C-alpha positions, 0 to 999 in steps of 0.5 A: 524536519523544521521546515516541514509544514503541518500535515493537517495544514497541507491538506487543509483539514482540522486535527479532528478530521475523519478518515473520509474528510482526509481522503477527500481533502487529499484528492482535492489537493492531488487534483489541483497540483497533479503534474499531468494537469500542471506540466512544467510547474515545479511549484505544483509538483512540490505541493503534489509531493507534499500532499502525498507525504501528508496523506501517507501519514494521516491516512495511517491510524498508527502513524497519525497517532505518532504524528499527533503525539510527537509531530514530524519526529514521530514519523521521521523515517530515520527514527529508530532505524538501525537498532533492530528489534521491532523496526524494519525498513526506514525505522518503521515499527511493525507494530503498525502492521499488526492488524494488517499482517495479523489478518493476512498472515494468520498469526505468527510464523514457524512452528515448535522446536524440532526434535533434533536441535541440530536439524536445519531450520528455515529462517523467519519471515520478514515483513515490510511495507511500501506506498505507491501511486495509483498508476504504479499499482495498475501497471506494476513497478520496481522498488528498492526497500531497506529492511533489517534481517538476520544473516549468517555470520560471515566470520564463523559461517553460522557455527557461532565458534571462533575461527579455528574452533568448532562447537562441541557436543553438549556433555549434559544432554549428549546433543539431544537438546533436552534433559530428563528430570524427575519430580516427586509428587504425592502420586509418585515420581513423575518423569519429564523433559526440559530444555537443556540449561547448559546449551539452551536446547541447541545440543552443542556448546561453544567454548570459544565464541565468535567475536562478530556474532557473540556465538549466535551464528547470525547477525542483524544487518540492514540490506536493500532489496529490489522488489517487483510489485506486480501489475494489478495489486490493490491497496493493502494487499500483501505479496511474498518474495521467497528467500528474501527473509532471515537466514536459516539455522544449521544450513536451513533455507532462508525465510521469505519477505512479505510486502504490504502495499499501500496505494495512494488514491488518485486525483480523478480515477476510482478503482472498482475491481479491475475497472476504473471509474472516471467522472467527466464533466461536460458543458450544457452545450457539449451534451446537447450538441455532442463533441469530440473529447479527450478522455484521460486514461491510465495510458494517456488521453484518448479521443472520444466522440460524445453523442449529441443528446447525452444525458447526465449520469450516462456511463460509457465504457472504454474496453481494455483501458482499466487495470491489469488483472493480477497474475493473469491476462487482460485488463478491466475497462474504464467506465466514464460517467458523464456529468453535465454542468448546468451553467451558473451566473448567466449574463442577460444575453445568455438568459435571453438565448435560453428563453428563445431555445425554450420557445423554439422547443415548445417547452412551457415553464412550470411543466415537466419536459415530455413524458419522462421517456424523452429527456431535454437533450433528446427533444433538442436532438429530435428538433434538428 
């Protein structure tokens, strides 16, 4: 970690930068060093990865807070790993996902204790997160995530008892998991039930516990899970992988794995539902005369004939070049907004040529061009 640059320095922002300033700074760096714009440039690729790493931390309020307090050690993926508890994949503290998972999952999982303590119980749901690129979110991808989950003990096969022995029915509750208690009050004797203290509500007692799981029947284990991220998923969406969570109890089914997906912003694409926006800058002459452009899309560059006389802010649509519809068929469109760059720092000769063009087109300086129904490039086109 010692050789890592400060994340704020990487993005070129101050420590007090807003979320919007951080996002804009990342997009600028990503565009500057994007591999597609710097083919074969190893240094640019390294800086692109560095910017991605910095943005992943500074765009997450919880990670950013830990980074501000502890530096790189606070967001080190090995920090807290392997210890179980609140840490999941790569030592990620699931407290970080409290707001996200709280809203998406609707609070905690599972219900109250079943009437029969020995009935099969479904395993708990496990949560994790993954960060992917804009392109991977649009097209789908495969990833491997490391998670901590609870699995059935391989030594006792979930019984909690040492090999060669088996749990016994609790003598205090006769296997019910609860005992009846009576309490004298000013209103008389009140009967109630409480969890059996001898078996802790399990209905069985283990006289010779398994050494591997210490009688619990389940053990914590760090495992790698291959996941298929569906095409069209959006930033901060969550999807479910059935049967990849904690193992069940008493032969119950395995719980699920819920994956929260975080998508890094692209250097020049913007998502709008299943459509993709792109600002394509063209020169003054390209807009006036038209040109054969190469437009970047999610599928690579495509040829596009820019009509002569195109006005700035004109939007063209490339059908079916957008994002795959999540769990459906078809794709959105790519919307290309044309931005005309007005030339700056003209040479004397260039200024003279523009003055000649004004005269040729009958434009009087200080007066608006046309009635507003016909733009500058339209007048030029009509002169041809």
